[in-house]
C-alpha positions in Angstrom: -68.2 4.3 -15.8 -65.0 4.3 -13.8 -61.7 4.9 -15.7 -58.8 2.5 -15.1 -55.5 1.4 -16.6 -55.6 -1.5 -18.9 -53.2 -4.5 -18.4 -51.3 -3.5 -21.6 -50.8 0.1 -20.3 -49.5 -1.2 -17.0 -47.1 -3.5 -18.7 -45.9 -0.7 -20.9 -45.2 1.5 -17.9 -43.4 -1.3 -16.1 -41.3 -2.0 -19.2 -40.4 1.7 -19.5 -39.4 1.8 -15.8 -37.3 -1.3 -16.3 -35.5 0.2 -19.3 -34.8 3.4 -17.4 -33.5 1.4 -14.4 -31.2 -0.6 -16.7 -29.8 2.7 -18.1 -29.5 4.5 -14.8 -28.1 1.8 -12.4 -24.8 1.5 -14.2 -24.6 5.3 -14.2 -25.2 5.3 -10.4 -22.6 2.6 -10.0 -20.0 4.6 -11.9 -20.8 7.7 -9.9 -20.4 5.7 -6.7 -17.1 4.3 -7.8 -15.9 7.8 -8.9 -16.9 9.2 -5.4 -14.9 6.4 -3.7 -11.9 7.2 -5.9 -12.1 10.9 -5.1 -12.3 10.0 -1.4 -9.2 7.9 -1.6 -7.3 10.7 -3.3 -8.4 13.1 -0.5 -7.4 10.6 2.2 -4.0 10.1 0.6 -3.4 13.8 0.5 -4.2 14.0 4.2 -1.6 11.2 4.8 0.9 13.3 2.9 0.1 16.4 4.9 0.5 14.3 8.1 3.9 13.1 6.9 4.9 16.6 6.1 4.1 17.7 9.7 5.9 14.6 11.0 9.1 15.5 9.2 8.9 19.1 10.3 8.7 17.9 13.9 11.5 15.4 13.4 14.3 17.4 11.8 13.3 16.3 8.2 13.5 12.6 9.1 10.8 10.2 8.0 9.4 7.8 10.6 10.9 4.4 11.0 10.7 3.3 14.6 9.9 -0.1 16.1 8.1 -0.3 19.4 5.1 -1.7 21.2 2.3 0.2 22.9 -0.8 -0.9 24.8 -4.1 -0.4 23.1 -2.4 0.8 19.9 -4.0 -1.6 17.4 -5.4 -0.1 14.3 -8.3 -2.6 14.7 -10.1 -1.3 17.7 -11.6 -4.7 18.4 -8.1 -5.9 19.4 -7.5 -3.2 21.9 -9.2 -5.3 24.6 -6.2 -7.7 24.5 -3.8 -7.8 27.4 -0.6 -6.0 27.0 2.5 -8.2 27.3 5.7 -6.4 26.1 7.6 -9.6 26.0 4.9 -11.9 24.6 1.9 -12.1 22.3 1.0 -8.8 20.7 4.5 -7.4 20.9 7.3 -10.0 20.7 5.3 -13.0 19.3 2.5 -13.3 16.8 0.0 -12.0 16.3 1.6 -8.5 16.6 -1.5 -6.4 17.3 0.3 -3.8 19.5 3.5 -3.6 17.6 4.4 -0.2 16.0 6.6 -0.8 13.0 6.6 -0.7 9.2 3.9 -3.5 9.0 1.5 -1.1 10.8 3.2 2.1 9.5 -0.1 4.0 9.8 0.5 4.1 13.6 3.4 6.5 12.9 0.9 9.0 11.5 -2.2 8.4 13.6 -1.1 11.1 16.2 -1.4 13.6 13.3 -4.5 12.3 11.5 -6.4 11.3 14.7 -8.3 8.9 12.4 -7.7 5.3 11.5 -10.5 5.1 9.0 -8.5 7.6 6.9 -6.1 4.8 6.0 -8.7 2.3 4.9 -9.4 1.7 1.2 -12.6 3.4 0.2 -13.8 0.6 -2.1 -12.9 -2.7 -0.3 -12.4 -4.0 3.2 -8.9 -4.7 4.6 -7.2 -7.9 3.5 -7.8 -10.5 6.2 -6.1 -13.7 5.2 -4.3 -15.7 7.9 -0.5 -15.9 7.7 2.3 -17.3 9.8 2.9 -13.9 11.5 -0.8 -13.0 11.6 -2.8 -16.1 12.6 -6.4 -15.2 12.7 -6.0 -12.7 9.8 -3.9 -9.8 8.8 -6.7 -7.4 10.0 -8.6 -9.5 12.6 -5.4 -11.0 14.1 -2.7 -8.4 13.7 -4.7 -5.2 13.1 -2.6 -4.4 10.0 -4.2 -2.6 7.1 -3.4 -4.6 4.0 -5.0 -3.9 0.6 -5.1 -0.1 1.0 -2.3 2.4 0.7 1.3 1.2 1.1 4.3 3.2 2.3 7.4 3.3 0.2 9.9 2.1 2.8 12.8 2.7 0.4 12.3 6.4 1.1 11.7 6.2 4.8 13.8 3.2 5.9 12.6 1.0 8.8 13.7 -0.6 12.0 13.2 -4.1 13.3 14.9 -3.5 16.7 12.2 -4.4 19.2 13.3 -7.1 21.6 16.7 -7.6 19.8 18.5 -4.6 18.2 21.3 -7.0 17.2 19.3 -9.2 14.9 20.0 -9.4 11.2 18.2 -6.5 9.4 17.4 -4.6 12.6 18.4 -1.4 10.9 17.2 -0.8 7.3 18.4 2.7 6.2 17.0 4.3 3.1 19.6 4.5 0.3 18.7 8.3 0.2 19.2 8.7 4.0 15.6 8.8 5.1 15.1 12.5 4.8 12.7 14.4 2.6 15.3 16.9 1.4 17.5 14.1 0.1 14.9 13.1 -2.5 15.9 14.4 -5.9 12.4 15.4 -7.0 9.7 15.4 -4.2 6.9 16.4 -6.6 7.5 13.2 -8.6 8.8 10.7 -6.0 6.2 8.2 -4.8 5.8 8.0 -1.0 2.4 6.2 -0.9 0.8 3.9 -3.4 -2.4 1.9 -3.7 -1.4 -1.7 -3.2 -3.3 -5.0 -3.1 -1.0 -7.7 -1.9 -1.5 -10.4 0.8 2.2 -10.5 1.6 3.0 -6.9 2.5 1.4 -3.7 3.8 4.2 -1.6 2.4 6.0 -1.2 -0.9 8.7 -3.9 -0.8 12.5 -3.2 -0.7 15.8 -4.8 -1.7 18.2 -4.8 1.2 22.0 -5.2 1.4 24.1 -6.6 2.9 22.8 -9.5 5.0 23.8 -7.9 8.3 22.6 -6.0 11.3 22.7 -2.7 9.5 21.3 -2.7 5.9 20.5 -0.3 3.1 17.0 -0.4 1.6 16.5 0.2 -2.1 13.2 0.3 -4.0 11.9 -2.8 -5.7 11.7 -0.8 -8.9 11.6 -3.6 -11.5 8.7 -3.6 -14.0 8.7 -7.4 -14.3 8.1 -7.7 -10.6 5.1 -5.3 -10.6 3.3 -6.8 -13.6 2.1 -9.9 -11.7 0.8 -7.6 -8.9 -1.4 -5.6 -11.3 -2.4 -7.9 -14.2 -4.5 -10.9 -14.8 -2.6 -14.1 -15.5 -1.2 -17.4 -14.3 1.1 -17.2 -11.3 2.1 -20.9 -11.7 4.1 -20.1 -14.9 4.3 -16.3 -14.5 2.5 -15.5 -17.6 0.4 -12.3 -17.5 -1.8 -10.3 -19.8 -2.2 -6.6 -20.4 -5.5 -6.6 -18.6 -5.6 -5.1 -15.1 -7.1 -7.4 -12.4 -10.2 -5.3 -11.5 -10.9 -7.5 -8.4 -7.8 -5.9 -6.9 -7.8 -2.5 -8.6 -11.4 -1.2 -9.0 -10.8 2.3 -10.3 -10.8 2.1 -14.1 -7.3 0.6 -14.4 -5.8 3.4 -12.2 -4.2 3.5 -8.8 -3.8 6.4 -6.3 -0.3 7.7 -5.7 0.9 10.0 -2.9 4.0 12.1 -3.7 6.7 13.1 -1.3 5.7 16.7 -1.5 2.3 15.9 0.0 0.3 15.9 -3.2 -1.9 13.0 -4.4 -3.3 11.9 -7.8 -4.4 8.9 -9.7 -2.1 7.2 -12.2 -2.9 4.7 -14.9 -1.4 1.4 -14.0 0.3 1.2 -17.5 1.8 4.6 -16.8 3.1 3.3 -13.4 4.7 0.4 -15.2 6.3 2.7 -17.8 7.7 4.9 -15.0 9.4 1.8 -13.6 12.7 0.5 -15.0 12.9 -3.0 -16.5 15.2 -5.6 -15.0 17.8 -4.7 -17.6 17.6 -1.0 -16.5 17.7 -1.7 -12.8 20.0 -4.6 -12.2 20.2 -6.6 -8.9 22.2 -9.6 -8.0 19.0 -11.7 -7.3 15.3 -11.3 -7.0 12.0 -13.0 -6.7 11.4 -15.4 -9.6 8.0 -13.9 -10.5 6.1 -11.1 -8.6 7.2 -10.2 -5.1 5.7 -12.3 -2.3 7.2 -10.6 0.7 8.4 -7.3 2.0 12.1 -7.6 1.4 14.7 -9.5 -0.6 18.4 -9.4 0.4 20.8 -8.6 -2.4 24.6 -8.8 -2.3 25.4 -5.4 -3.8 23.6 -2.1 -4.6 21.4 -2.0 -7.7 22.9 -0.7 -10.9 20.6 1.9 -12.5 20.4 3.0 -16.1 18.5 6.2 -16.7 16.5 8.5 -14.4 13.3 7.3 -12.8 11.9 10.2 -10.7 8.9 8.3 -9.5 11.3 6.0 -7.6 13.8 8.7 -6.7 16.4 6.9 -8.9 19.0 8.5 -11.0 22.4 7.5 -12.5 
């Protein structure tokens, strides 16, 4: 007589396998997420090292230039586009060959030799269509949104291409744009994980409304809460629950310091390291969360207390 499994035995084995799979799949998913978080920290550290080399080569100055170069798009698919220094790609939208703070990664590519390093490890680049990027931020302009953002308040930025006399052509960091001017480089935030459809860099307050401006950090807790938390943008009411569709790493974000180090930080810790509107007073600001890269104020912010993550002190 031939031996064989009974139907009940087969069903029991299948049930055991299903139970084991139900137990193990979440573990595998967590391990995969942890690996992506570790990779992002490593990539951010490499960005920091590249910035360190840049400042060494540039007499301690951070990058801030504005220019246009053929076949310089971060999105290689756009590098087949014709180069017109006075037209589309450089002077008019979409700005796929422009090298400025919207595509700040181009400042560091000569040192990293790798564009993928700047991409978020857990999600694709933001690719919504905007007025300055018709066809998509990534597909149209080749700009990397939704990954790491540069703190322009530390570096400063230029908007001089085509017209150095325009309003806001020169935006100088309130600290001078050098690494040595930062009070505490081991605490000051140079890079941060940022998911925002309106900017690829950490936004700034600028003053005055003129050709030459000074850039200050948007270091107001009330403006960052809408960026991180779940809530209702229509009436600007937000919960204490992190929006995991934007920030997938266990309510944490990756931070790159001005000394070249990188680490994860709980979003609630980020908020507690950021002054409130009462502690960092400006003449005007966005009504809710920030929805752009800059807001012009009439006078320098008034700071109460010391906030080393932002390089701020009384």
